[in-house]
C-alpha positions in Angstrom: 0.0 0.0 0.0 1.0 3.6 -0.6 2.0 6.0 2.2 -0.7 7.9 4.0 -0.8 11.6 3.4 0.1 13.7 6.5 -2.9 15.4 8.1 -3.4 17.7 11.1 -6.2 19.7 12.7 -6.1 23.4 12.0 -6.9 25.6 15.0 -6.5 28.9 13.2 -9.3 28.9 10.6 -11.8 26.1 11.1 -11.2 24.2 14.4 -13.6 21.4 13.4 -11.9 20.8 10.0 -9.3 18.3 9.2 -6.8 19.4 6.6 -5.2 16.7 4.4 -1.9 17.6 2.9 -0.9 15.6 -0.2 0.9 16.1 -3.5 2.3 19.4 -2.3 5.5 21.1 -3.3 8.6 20.4 -1.2 8.5 22.4 2.0 4.7 22.2 2.4 4.5 19.2 4.7 3.7 20.8 8.1 0.8 22.9 9.3 2.9 26.0 9.9 4.4 25.8 6.4 1.0 25.6 4.8 -0.4 28.4 6.9 2.6 30.6 6.0 2.1 29.8 2.3 -1.5 30.8 2.6 -1.1 34.1 4.4 -2.5 35.9 1.3 -5.7 33.9 1.4 -8.6 35.4 3.4 -12.0 34.0 4.3 -14.9 36.2 3.6 -18.6 35.7 4.0 -20.3 35.0 0.7 -23.6 36.9 0.4 -26.7 34.7 0.2 -27.8 33.9 -3.3 -31.3 34.8 -4.4 -33.5 31.7 -3.8 -37.1 30.6 -3.8 -38.8 27.6 -2.2 -42.4 26.4 -2.6 -44.1 24.5 0.3 -45.8 22.1 0.5 -44.2 20.6 -2.6 -45.8 18.4 -3.8 -49.1 20.3 -3.5 -52.7 19.8 -4.5 -53.8 23.4 -5.1 -52.6 26.3 -3.1 -48.9 26.4 -2.3 -46.9 29.0 -0.3 -43.5 30.2 -1.4 -40.8 32.2 0.2 -37.9 33.9 -1.4 -34.8 35.9 -0.7 -33.5 38.8 -2.7 -29.9 39.8 -2.1 -29.9 43.1 -4.1 -32.6 45.5 -5.2 -33.7 44.6 -8.6 -36.3 43.3 -11.1 -37.7 40.1 -9.6 -39.7 37.5 -11.5 -41.2 34.1 -10.6 -42.7 32.1 -13.4 -44.1 28.6 -13.7 -43.4 26.5 -16.8 -44.7 23.2 -18.1 -42.1 20.4 -18.8 -42.3 21.4 -22.5 -41.1 24.9 -21.7 -44.5 26.6 -22.1 -45.0 29.5 -19.7 -48.1 28.7 -17.5 -48.1 31.5 -15.0 -46.4 34.7 -13.9 -46.5 34.6 -10.2 -44.3 37.7 -9.6 -42.9 40.4 -11.8 -41.8 43.6 -10.0 -38.9 45.4 -8.4 -38.0 44.2 -4.9 -35.5 45.6 -2.4 -33.1 43.2 -0.7 -34.9 41.1 1.9 -37.0 38.0 2.6 -40.6 37.7 1.2 -43.4 35.2 1.1 -46.5 34.7 -0.9 -49.2 32.2 -2.0 -49.8 30.7 -5.4 -53.1 29.2 -6.5 -52.1 26.3 -8.8 -55.7 24.8 -9.0 -56.0 25.9 -12.7 -53.1 23.6 -13.6 -53.5 20.0 -14.5 -51.7 17.5 -12.2 -48.1 17.0 -13.2 -44.5 18.3 -12.9 -43.8 21.9 -13.5 -40.7 24.0 -13.2 -40.4 27.5 -11.7 -37.8 30.0 -12.6 -36.9 32.7 -10.1 -34.9 35.6 -11.4 -33.4 38.7 -9.8 -31.6 40.9 -12.2 -29.3 38.6 -14.1 -29.3 35.7 -11.5 -31.6 32.8 -12.1 -32.5 29.7 -10.1 -34.8 26.9 -11.2 -36.8 24.4 -9.2 -39.4 21.7 -9.6 -43.1 22.1 -8.5 -45.2 18.9 -8.4 -49.0 19.2 -8.5 -51.2 16.3 -7.3 -54.9 15.9 -7.1 
C-alpha cells in the first residue's frame, strides 16, 4: 500500500476541519508551512444567493412560497410546463433586498410536474413544483 498523506487539525481557521496535505511542493508538509504559504488567502462571508422555495411541494392546489432577494432589482417568478410553455407569472416587480413570502393558486393547472424560474436581475434559479390531485 502507498503511504498515508500527513494530516493535522487546523486551530486557526476552522477548528472542526481536518486538513489533508498531499501532493504538495517540497517544504509544504507541516501545518505552519501551509499556513505561512496561505497568508495571502482570506476567508470572507459570501452573500446569500437569491433563492425561492415552494411548500408544500408536492401540492394539490394552493402552495406557499418564500424567497430571498440579495440586491434590489427586477424580480420575477414564473411557472413552466415540462415542454417549456409558460403557464403563470407569479411575480414580476422590483424588490428591495430582503425576505418575502406569498401564495400561489395552482388549482387551474393539471396534475403533473412543473418548473419554476426565479430571477433577480441577471441571477436565475430553477426548481421543480409537483402538482397532485
